[in-house]
C-alpha positions as CSV (number, residue, x, y, z in Angstrom):
1,L,-125.8,100.1,88.5
2,E,-126.1,97.3,85.9
3,Q,-129.8,98.0,85.6
4,A,-129.0,101.5,84.7
5,G,-126.7,100.3,81.9
6,H,-123.4,100.5,83.6
7,R,-120.7,97.8,83.3
8,V,-119.6,96.6,86.7
9,E,-116.7,94.4,87.9
10,D,-114.6,93.8,91.0
11,A,-112.0,96.5,91.4
12,L,-109.6,94.2,93.4
13,P,-109.7,90.4,93.7
14,G,-111.3,89.5,96.9
15,G,-112.2,93.2,97.8
16,S,-115.6,94.8,98.1
17,A,-114.9,97.8,95.8
18,L,-116.5,98.0,92.3
19,L,-115.1,99.3,89.1
20,V,-117.8,101.0,87.0
21,D,-117.4,101.3,83.2
22,G,-113.7,100.6,83.5
23,Q,-113.1,104.1,84.9
24,I,-115.0,104.9,88.1
25,L,-114.3,103.2,91.5
26,V,-117.0,102.7,94.1
27,G,-115.5,101.8,97.5
28,D,-115.2,102.6,101.1
29,N,-114.0,105.9,102.4
30,L,-110.8,104.9,104.2
31,E,-110.5,108.2,106.1
32,T,-113.5,107.6,108.4
33,D,-114.9,104.8,110.5
34,P,-116.0,101.6,108.6
35,G,-119.5,101.6,107.2
36,R,-120.1,105.3,107.3
37,I,-119.1,106.7,103.8
38,Y,-118.7,105.4,100.3
39,N,-116.5,107.2,97.8
40,V,-117.1,107.3,94.0
41,T,-113.8,108.2,92.4
42,G,-113.0,109.0,88.8
43,P,-110.2,110.6,86.6
44,L,-111.5,113.9,85.2
45,D,-109.1,113.8,82.2
46,T,-111.2,110.9,80.8
47,V,-114.5,111.0,82.6
48,P,-116.8,114.1,83.0
49,F,-117.6,114.9,86.6
50,E,-121.3,114.7,85.7
51,R,-120.9,111.0,84.9
52,I,-119.1,110.4,88.2
53,L,-121.9,112.2,90.0
54,E,-124.5,110.2,88.2
55,V,-122.9,107.0,89.4
56,G,-122.7,108.5,92.9
57,R,-126.5,109.2,92.8
58,R,-127.2,105.7,91.7
59,V,-125.2,104.4,94.7
60,R,-126.9,106.9,97.0
61,Q,-130.3,105.5,96.0
62,V,-129.6,102.0,97.4
63,V,-127.1,102.3,100.3
64,Q,-127.8,103.4,103.8
65,V,-124.5,105.0,104.8
66,S,-124.4,108.5,106.1
67,R,-122.8,109.9,103.0
68,V,-121.7,109.1,99.4
69,I,-118.9,111.3,98.1
70,A,-118.6,111.7,94.3
71,L,-115.1,113.1,93.5
72,G,-112.6,113.5,90.7
73,G,-109.2,115.0,89.9
74,V,-107.0,115.7,87.0
75,G,-103.6,114.3,86.2
76,I,-104.6,110.8,87.2
77,T,-105.8,107.7,85.3
78,V,-107.9,104.8,86.4
79,E,-104.6,102.8,86.7
80,D,-103.5,105.4,89.3
81,I,-106.8,105.0,91.2
82,L,-106.4,101.2,91.2
83,A,-102.8,101.4,92.3
84,H,-103.9,103.3,95.3
85,T,-106.8,101.1,96.2
86,R,-106.3,99.1,99.4
87,T,-108.2,96.5,101.5
88,T,-107.9,97.2,105.2
89,P,-107.7,94.7,108.1
90,A,-111.3,95.8,109.0
91,G,-112.4,94.6,105.5
92,Q,-112.8,98.0,103.9
93,T,-111.8,98.4,100.3
94,G,-111.3,101.8,98.9
95,V,-108.9,104.4,97.4
96,V,-106.3,106.1,99.6
97,T,-107.4,109.4,98.1
98,P,-104.7,111.7,99.6
99,E,-102.0,109.6,97.8
100,L,-103.5,110.7,94.5
101,H,-102.6,114.4,95.2
102,I,-105.8,115.7,93.6
103,Y,-106.8,118.2,96.2
104,N,-106.1,121.3,94.1
105,E,-107.9,123.9,92.1
106,H,-109.2,121.2,89.7
107,Y,-110.7,119.0,92.4
108,R,-114.4,118.3,91.9
109,V,-116.6,116.9,94.7
110,R,-120.2,116.5,95.8
111,H,-121.4,115.1,99.1
112,L,-124.7,113.2,99.0
113,G,-126.3,112.9,102.4
114,Y,-128.9,110.5,103.8
115,G,-131.9,110.5,106.1
116,I,-131.9,114.0,107.5
117,D,-135.2,116.0,107.6
118,P,-134.2,119.5,106.4
119,A,-137.3,121.0,108.0
120,V,-135.8,120.6,111.5
121,Q,-132.4,122.0,110.6
122,A,-131.4,125.6,111.2
123,P,-131.1,126.7,107.6
124,E,-134.5,125.6,106.5
125,L,-136.0,126.9,109.8
126,V,-134.6,130.3,109.1
127,A,-135.7,130.2,105.5
128,S,-139.3,129.4,106.6
129,T,-139.4,132.8,108.4
130,G,-138.8,134.5,105.1
131,H,-135.2,135.4,105.7
132,P,-132.6,134.7,103.0
133,V,-130.3,131.7,103.4
134,A,-127.0,131.1,101.6
135,M,-125.1,127.7,101.7
136,I,-121.5,128.0,100.6
137,G,-118.7,125.4,100.2
138,K,-119.2,121.9,101.6
139,M,-122.3,123.2,103.4
140,A,-124.1,123.3,100.1
141,D,-123.5,119.6,99.7
142,V,-123.9,118.1,103.1
143,V,-126.9,120.2,104.4
144,E,-130.1,120.1,102.4
145,C,-132.0,123.4,102.4
146,P,-134.5,123.5,99.6
147,S,-135.4,127.1,100.3
148,A,-131.9,128.5,100.2
149,R,-131.5,131.5,98.0
150,W,-127.9,130.7,97.2
151,R,-126.0,127.4,97.0
152,D,-122.5,126.8,95.7
153,P,-120.3,123.8,96.7
154,V,-117.1,125.8,95.9
155,V,-113.9,124.4,97.4
156,D,-111.4,127.2,97.0
157,T,-111.0,129.1,100.3
158,D,-110.7,132.5,98.8
159,L,-113.9,132.0,96.8
160,V,-115.7,130.6,99.8
161,L,-115.0,133.8,101.9
162,E,-115.6,136.1,98.9
163,Q,-119.1,134.6,98.5
164,V,-119.7,135.0,102.3
165,L,-118.9,138.7,101.9
166,E,-121.1,139.0,98.8
167,Q,-124.1,137.3,100.4
168,L,-123.7,139.4,103.6
169,E,-124.0,142.6,101.5
170,Q,-127.2,141.2,100.0
171,M,-128.8,140.7,103.5
172,P,-129.3,144.2,104.9
173,D,-132.3,143.0,106.9
174,G,-130.7,139.9,108.2
175,G,-130.4,136.3,107.1
176,Y,-128.4,133.1,107.5
177,I,-125.0,132.2,105.9
178,A,-123.5,128.7,106.4
179,A,-120.0,128.3,104.9
180,T,-117.2,125.7,105.1
181,V,-113.5,126.2,104.7
182,Q,-112.8,122.6,103.4
183,E,-109.2,123.0,102.2
184,T,-107.8,122.7,105.7
185,D,-109.4,119.2,105.9
186,L,-108.0,118.3,102.5
187,M,-104.5,119.4,103.3
188,G,-104.7,117.4,106.6
189,H,-105.6,114.3,104.6
190,E,-102.7,114.9,102.3
191,Q,-100.3,115.5,105.2
192,D,-99.2,118.8,103.6
193,P,-98.3,121.2,106.5
194,V,-97.1,123.9,104.1
195,R,-100.4,124.2,102.1
196,Y,-102.3,123.7,105.4
197,A,-100.6,126.8,106.8
198,E,-101.3,128.7,103.5
199,V,-105.0,127.9,103.7
200,L,-105.1,129.1,107.3
201,A,-103.5,132.3,106.3
202,R,-106.0,132.8,103.5
203,A,-108.9,132.1,105.9
204,D,-107.5,134.6,108.4
205,R,-107.4,137.3,105.8
206,G,-110.9,136.6,104.7
207,I,-112.3,136.5,108.2
208,A,-110.5,139.8,108.9
209,R,-112.5,141.4,106.0
210,L,-115.7,139.8,107.3
211,L,-115.2,141.2,110.8
212,D,-115.0,144.7,109.3
213,R,-118.4,144.3,107.6
214,L,-120.4,143.1,110.6
215,C,-123.1,145.3,112.0
216,P,-124.8,145.5,115.4
217,G,-127.1,142.4,115.6
218,D,-124.8,140.2,113.4
219,L,-123.3,137.1,114.9
220,L,-120.3,135.2,113.5
221,I,-119.7,131.7,114.8
222,I,-116.5,129.8,113.9
223,L,-116.2,126.1,114.8
224,A,-115.0,122.7,113.4
225,D,-116.4,119.2,113.5
226,H,-113.0,117.5,113.9
227,G,-109.2,118.0,113.7
228,N,-107.0,117.0,110.9
229,D,-103.4,117.4,112.0
230,P,-101.1,117.7,108.9
231,L,-98.1,116.3,110.8
232,I,-99.8,113.3,112.5
233,G,-98.3,110.8,110.1
234,H,-101.5,109.3,108.7
235,S,-104.4,110.6,106.6
236,L,-107.2,110.1,109.1
237,H,-109.1,112.7,111.1
238,T,-107.6,113.6,114.4
239,R,-109.4,113.9,117.7
240,E,-108.3,117.3,119.3
241,Q,-110.8,119.5,120.9
242,V,-112.0,122.0,118.3
243,P,-112.6,125.7,118.5
244,L,-115.9,127.4,119.2
245,L,-115.7,131.1,118.8
246,A,-118.5,133.7,118.7
247,F,-118.2,137.4,117.8
248,G,-120.5,140.2,117.0
249,P,-120.4,144.0,117.4
250,G,-121.5,144.8,121.0
251,L,-121.5,141.1,122.0
252,R,-120.5,140.7,125.7
253,P,-117.3,138.5,126.0
254,A,-117.9,135.3,127.9
255,A,-116.3,131.9,128.3
256,L,-118.3,129.3,126.4
257,G,-116.6,126.4,128.0
258,V,-116.4,122.8,126.6
259,R,-119.7,121.9,125.0
260,D,-121.1,118.4,125.1
261,T,-122.3,118.5,121.5
262,M,-122.3,120.6,118.4
263,A,-126.1,120.7,118.7
264,D,-125.6,123.4,121.3
265,V,-124.6,125.7,118.5
């Protein structure tokens, strides 16, 4: 970061987090296991998101964690970010992001992955056959697909599902759409059951519209990678079994059972 012209200092005495240019905090993601993800957090009222993302990309170049998340919110200052920075007993230092209450319509985020060959993943494999591919929501960040026709890391649930419908209409001869409803995860982190329920209701309405548009040969799969109970009393992911639902016009009903791995999908 210093070689790129940034000013870098310790965010907390004795901690491992960095404060970049007096505004952007680089630290551990406290909502996952130690050593897996770094967060790059900044206040959007004083720092453009593109600058936060640039710092995130610099960090991504030199670290070997699974993900670097560049994120920002409005209505907060760097003092707020520092006031919600903690060092855990495990030695992690980072921002307790849910306490900033920035998961709203102004929230900006990019997920920068590491070490995955897109050529062996489903979206790029489908694209290699000439079929159109659309990556919507968090999928556009965490899954690399250079040949995708459409990519938009939108967060708002209504916009995610609206884009799914739009892309479906543009694939009369088939294709592949990967989309993520991320706001349930964010509301779980914030421990906000009211907004969590609101997001679920919005997702239900969007899925109902989607079911009406499916044609014979289409397949809709709904699944999750983890739980995030908004009433659990902490901001970490929860470990329930998650749903795996499949639907398509004319598809024969069958029990899918408990799968050993998401790779089955």
